[in-house]
C-alpha positions as CSV (number, residue, x, y, z in Angstrom):
1,X,-46.0,38.8,-13.9
2,X,-45.9,37.8,-10.2
3,X,-46.4,34.2,-11.2
4,X,-43.5,34.2,-13.6
5,X,-41.3,35.8,-10.9
6,X,-42.4,33.1,-8.4
7,X,-41.8,30.3,-10.9
8,X,-38.4,31.6,-11.7
9,X,-37.4,31.8,-8.0
10,X,-38.8,28.3,-7.4
11,X,-36.8,27.0,-10.4
12,X,-33.6,28.6,-9.1
13,X,-34.2,27.3,-5.6
14,X,-34.9,23.7,-6.7
15,X,-31.9,23.9,-9.0
16,X,-29.7,25.1,-6.2
17,X,-31.0,22.4,-3.9
18,X,-30.2,19.7,-6.5
19,X,-26.8,21.2,-7.2
20,X,-26.0,21.2,-3.4
21,X,-27.2,17.6,-3.0
22,X,-25.2,16.5,-6.1
23,X,-22.0,18.2,-4.8
24,X,-22.5,16.8,-1.3
25,X,-22.9,13.3,-2.8
26,X,-19.9,13.7,-5.0
27,X,-17.8,14.9,-2.0
28,X,-19.1,11.9,0.1
29,X,-18.0,9.5,-2.7
30,X,-14.6,11.1,-3.0
31,X,-14.1,10.9,0.8
32,X,-15.1,7.2,0.8
33,X,-12.7,6.5,-2.1
34,X,-9.9,8.3,-0.2
35,X,-10.6,6.2,2.9
36,X,-10.5,3.0,0.9
37,X,-7.2,4.0,-0.7
38,X,-5.8,4.9,2.7
39,X,-6.8,1.5,4.0
40,X,-5.2,-0.3,1.1
41,X,-2.0,1.6,1.4
42,X,-1.9,1.1,5.2
43,X,-2.5,-2.6,4.8
44,X,0.2,-2.9,2.1
45,X,2.8,-0.9,4.1
46,X,2.0,-3.1,7.2
47,X,2.5,-6.3,5.2
48,X,5.7,-5.0,3.6
49,X,7.0,-4.2,7.1
50,X,6.2,-7.7,8.2
51,X,8.1,-9.0,5.1
52,X,11.1,-6.9,5.9
53,X,11.6,-8.1,9.5
54,X,12.6,-11.8,8.9
55,X,15.5,-11.3,6.5
56,X,16.7,-8.4,8.7
57,X,16.6,-10.5,11.8
58,X,18.4,-13.5,10.2
59,X,21.0,-11.1,8.7
60,X,21.6,-9.7,12.2
61,X,22.1,-13.2,13.6
62,X,24.4,-14.1,10.7
63,X,26.6,-11.0,10.9
64,X,26.9,-11.3,14.6
65,X,27.8,-15.0,14.2
66,X,25.1,-16.0,16.6
67,X,23.0,-19.1,16.2
68,X,19.3,-18.6,15.6
69,X,16.9,-21.0,17.3
70,X,15.5,-23.3,14.5
71,X,11.9,-22.8,15.9
72,X,12.3,-19.0,15.9
73,X,13.8,-19.1,12.4
74,X,10.9,-21.2,11.1
75,X,8.5,-18.8,12.8
76,X,10.1,-15.8,11.1
77,X,10.0,-17.5,7.6
78,X,6.4,-18.5,8.1
79,X,5.6,-14.8,8.9
80,X,7.5,-13.8,5.8
81,X,5.5,-16.1,3.6
82,X,2.2,-14.9,5.1
83,X,3.2,-11.3,4.7
84,X,4.4,-11.9,1.1
85,X,1.0,-13.5,0.2
86,X,-0.7,-10.5,1.8
87,X,1.3,-8.0,-0.2
88,X,0.4,-9.8,-3.4
89,X,-3.2,-10.1,-2.4
90,X,-3.6,-6.5,-1.4
91,X,-1.8,-5.2,-4.5
92,X,-4.0,-7.2,-6.8
93,X,-7.3,-6.7,-5.0
94,X,-6.7,-3.0,-4.7
95,X,-5.6,-2.5,-8.3
96,X,-8.9,-0.7,-9.1
97,X,-8.4,1.8,-6.2
98,X,-4.7,2.5,-6.2
99,X,-2.1,3.5,-8.7
100,X,-0.8,0.9,-11.2
101,X,2.7,1.9,-10.0
102,X,2.0,-0.1,-6.8
103,X,1.7,-3.3,-8.7
104,X,4.8,-2.5,-10.7
105,X,6.7,-1.8,-7.5
106,X,5.5,-5.2,-6.1
107,X,6.6,-6.9,-9.3
108,X,10.0,-5.3,-9.1
109,X,10.3,-6.5,-5.5
110,X,9.4,-10.0,-6.6
111,X,12.1,-9.9,-9.2
112,X,14.6,-8.7,-6.5
113,X,13.5,-11.6,-4.2
114,X,14.0,-14.0,-7.0
115,X,17.4,-12.6,-7.8
116,X,18.4,-13.0,-4.2
117,X,18.3,-16.7,-4.7
118,X,21.5,-16.5,-6.8
119,X,23.5,-14.8,-4.1
120,X,26.9,-16.3,-3.3
121,X,26.5,-16.2,0.5
122,X,23.7,-16.5,3.0
123,X,24.4,-13.0,4.2
124,X,24.2,-11.6,0.7
125,X,21.0,-13.5,0.1
126,X,19.4,-12.0,3.2
127,X,20.7,-8.5,2.4
128,X,19.3,-8.8,-1.2
129,X,15.9,-9.9,0.2
130,X,15.9,-7.1,2.7
131,X,16.9,-4.5,0.1
132,X,14.2,-5.6,-2.4
133,X,11.5,-5.3,0.3
134,X,12.8,-2.0,1.6
135,X,12.9,-0.4,-1.9
136,X,9.4,-1.5,-2.5
137,X,8.3,-0.1,0.9
138,X,9.9,3.3,0.2
139,X,8.4,3.4,-3.3
140,X,4.9,2.5,-2.2
141,X,5.0,5.1,0.6
142,X,6.0,7.7,-2.0
143,X,3.3,6.7,-4.4
144,X,0.7,6.6,-1.6
145,X,1.6,10.0,-0.2
146,X,1.4,11.5,-3.7
147,X,-1.9,9.8,-4.5
148,X,-3.5,10.6,-1.2
149,X,-2.2,14.1,-1.0
150,X,-0.4,13.6,2.3
151,X,3.1,14.5,3.4
152,X,5.5,11.5,3.2
153,X,7.6,11.4,6.4
């Protein structure tokens, strides 16, 4: 009888140890996944911010009727192109980690950027570009906050 009691206690102890180890490993994987998602959203938000700046800067110069240095203008558009490639790369490469809504938001932004090419004025073109990027940025922040369980400020 004593052996049965001991075997039962041993079985319970081993089972509890395995359960605790399994739960700890599961929590570790969840935490690592959360960190990867956070990194992806942070990189995407940073790249979108870098995309938003050049059209905004050009718009300010145009509205204020100031001439923009050609070298500075080219530098801004080069940054825009790099940031745009980064947004597309991050959205595609992170598609296994983050919500499919992110890729949809980026595709909507791309359509908005394409539609900006049919603007009637340079200022309208810049404003349309800025608006497309800003809308995408707001949408991705909202999606990320929801998916990561953080407060969107």
